[in-house]
Each structure stands twice: as C-alpha cells, then as structure tokens.
C-alpha positions in Angstrom: 7.4 13.1 0.6 3.9 12.6 -0.7 1.0 12.4 1.8 0.0 9.0 0.4 3.5 7.7 1.1 3.2 8.9 4.7 -0.2 7.1 5.0 1.3 3.9 3.7 4.1 4.1 6.2 1.8 4.7 9.1 -0.5 1.9 8.0 2.4 -0.4 7.8 3.6 0.5 11.3 0.1 0.0 12.7 -0.2 -3.4 11.0 3.1 -4.5 12.5 2.0 -3.5 16.0 -1.3 -5.4 15.5 0.6 -8.4 14.2 2.7 -8.4 17.4 -0.6 -8.3 19.4 -1.8 -11.3 17.4 1.4 -13.3 18.2 1.6 -12.3 21.9 -2.0 -11.8 22.9 -2.9 -13.7 26.0 -6.5 -14.1 25.1 -8.5 -14.9 22.0 -10.2 -11.5 22.1 -6.8 -9.8 21.9 -5.9 -11.9 18.9 -9.3 -11.2 17.2 -8.9 -7.5 17.7 -5.4 -7.6 16.3 -6.6 -9.5 13.3 -9.3 -7.0 12.7 -6.8 -4.1 12.8 -4.5 -5.9 10.4 -7.4 -6.5 8.0 -8.5 -2.9 8.2 -4.9 -1.8 7.7 -4.8 -4.0 4.6 -8.0 -2.3 3.3 -6.4 1.1 4.0 -3.3 0.0 2.1 -5.4 -0.9 -0.9 -7.2 2.5 -0.7 -3.9 4.4 -0.5 -2.4 2.4 -3.3 -5.5 3.1 -5.4 -5.0 6.8 -4.8 -1.4 6.5 -5.7 -2.0 4.8 -9.0 -5.3 6.6 -9.7 -7.5 3.6 -10.3 -11.3 3.4 -10.1 -11.2 -0.4 -9.8 -10.1 0.0 -6.2 -13.6 1.0 -5.0 -15.0 -2.4 -6.0 -12.1 -4.2 -4.3 -12.5 -2.2 -1.1 -16.3 -2.9 -1.0 -15.8 -6.6 -1.3 -13.0 -6.6 1.3 -15.1 -4.5 3.8 -17.9 -7.0 3.5 -15.6 -10.0 4.0 -14.0 -8.2 7.0 -17.3 -7.5 8.6 -18.4 -11.1 8.3 -15.1 -12.4 9.6 -15.3 -10.0 12.6 -18.8 -11.3 13.4 -17.6 -14.9 13.1 -14.7 -14.3 15.4 -16.9 -12.6 18.0 -19.3 -15.5 17.9 -16.4 -17.9 18.3 -15.0 -16.1 21.3 -18.4 -15.8 23.0 -18.8 -19.6 22.7 -21.8 -19.4 20.3 -24.0 -17.4 22.7 -26.2 -14.7 21.3 
C-alpha cells in the first residue's frame, strides 16, 4: 500500500469522526471545531490527491482553500462569541 493511500484513509477517518462531532456536539463551539477539522481534512485530501496524480495546480487550490478556511474559522469564532472582540 502506498503511503499516500494510507494518508487518504486516515484523513477520511478523521473527517468522519469530526462529522460525528458536528452532528452530536452539544454546543456551537463543538460544532465549529468539528467543521474546522472537516475543512482541514478536505484540504489534506486535496494535497494527498495532488501528490498522487503529480499535479502542480494543487498548490494554488490549497492556498485559496486555506484562505477561505481561515476566514470561515474567524467568522465562526465571532459568531460563537456573540460579536464581542
């Protein structure tokens, strides 16, 4: 088994566990943390698939995804805190 295949499998398992946390989380912070883990797992999947198919285009996609993920994490944190700074 190729190491990238193992990484894909582990990322899929971690995303499934985080999705369970999103669905069953008692608080909004639990759901936000789970959503962040799922998003970062998705970025990891894109990176691993880029390694698997040997594509240079993946770097641009990952940079855009990381920027969107950072902004969404900030928005969720602000929403949970009630807009307080």
